[in-house]
N, C-alpha and C positions, 0 to 999 in steps of 0.2 A: 307771093309765092315764089318767083322766078329768084330773086336775091338770096331766100333761103336754100334753094337748090345750087346755085352758083357758091355759097358760101359752104355747103357740104361737099361739094365736088371738091374745094380747094383743100379744106381739112383732110379730105379722104388721099388726095395726092400727095399730100404734106406727110401723112402718116405712111403711105407706101414708101417714099423714100427714107423717111427714117427707119423704117423696119428694114430696108434693104442694106442701111447703113450698118444697124445692128446684124444683122446677118453677115455682111462681110467682116465685122471685127469678131464674131464667134466662130467662122471660118480660119480667119489668121491665129486666132488663139490656140482654136485645136492643131492645126499645124505646127505651131511652136509646143505644145503639149506632146504631141507625137512623137518630135524631134528629141525633145528632152528624155521621153521614154526611151528611144532606141538607144540614145547616149547613156543613159544610165546601165540599161542592160549591158550595152558592151563594154563600160567599164567595170560593170560586176562580175562579168564574165573573165575580164582581162585579170581582176583583183583574186578571183578564185584559184585561176591558174598560174598564180605567183606565188609560191609559199613564202616567200621573204617578207611580204606584206601583212601577213596572218600574225597577229602578236600570240606568239608561242607561250605567253604566261597569262594569258587571258582566263585560265579556268582555274587557276591557282589562288589560295586565300591569301589576301593582303600579310605582311609581316606582322601585323598588331593580332591577329587571332591567336 
């Protein structure tokens, strides 16, 4: 019975380590997503504030209509 308990403890320890690695990856990804969202919001505000960047003819029908 002792070898089975040791084997279970080893597996448990390995799973804990893997879970910690996955948690670290998810945390890093979330930080990246948060940064990208902030960058996107900043760029959207900048784009909205500059009238020269908006296409003035966007609502017009194409000439072939």
